C-alpha angles and dihedrals in degrees: 000000000000090000091051093050090047092050091047091051091050091052090048090052094047093048091049089051091051092050092047091051092048093049089046090055091045090052093050089048091054092042092054092045090053091049093049088050089046089233092152097170089058090047090057092045092052094046094050099043110009095167092065105025100042091064092040092052088049094055101033102038116008097050096043095043125095113256115256092245091065100022108135091008102078123145118249118269134031129286131201118220089203089067093071096087092044092048092048089054093048091049090052093053103029109017095203122170094234092055091054087048094052093047089047090053092052090052092046090056090049089054092245092136098167091054091047091050090055092051095048092047093054090046089052091051089056097043114012093173097060110113095208093054095048093045096046090047088052090052091051094047089050093051087048087057094250100122095154088064094043094050103074090043094052094040093054092048093047093048090053096044116003089188095055114145090004093296096311093115090052091050088050087053091051090053089047091056091047092050089051091051093247094138098167092053091046092053094047091048092050089052089054089051092052093050090074105018141035101216114165085214090064098039097050095049090047089049090050089053091050092048091050090050090052096251096130097165091056092049092048090051093055095046092050090054088054093052094043093052092044091055092064101029120120117256098261090054093048091053094049094046099039092102091055094045090054088051090049092051091051091049092048090055092052091050 
């Protein structure tokens, strides 16, 4: 009996150690994520009381925030994660291009780019003329660091409709040119975006190109526009553009 109790106590201790190690790893993961997002208040909370605040951060911030791979590069519109099962059923029975597209958009927003790529590719097979499919496939390829494949898709869509997706497709094209080292084309494209929109995403990346080319005054002008607009923006816009504002502030310090 004594041996049994001793063994049971040892098992309990080992199990407790495993749980402690697992929770410790989880807490470090949440703490690193909070630092990367520059959520300093959460960093303090997690550090002071990890048992309570690490799980709270996971549910209230980590799960609802955009993944880093697509943070700041989201597609326009909103997407319901709960739609996945319904879309999979519709695809099974109907196999329509727009169902594959919508499912791809949800995966894109979740940062599951490989799954999104598969959905977009299947959508393109079923409707190669659809602008949304070609543009969103281009977005996905760009985020997967395949800009040479994204370029023809985005170029054709933007040639047909420069205002497609409220200028998001044109922004993706500007980022594609930058990734390919085509600076002049990128600057021209960002200028086209800013003719109709005042996206911080566009201004900051244009400022970075001006700075890299040595035109510090042009870069400063774009950054100051971003910071000025942000000061009076509504709450939803401030949340969406926070990542670009932080990038603008870092660039201004370097300049």
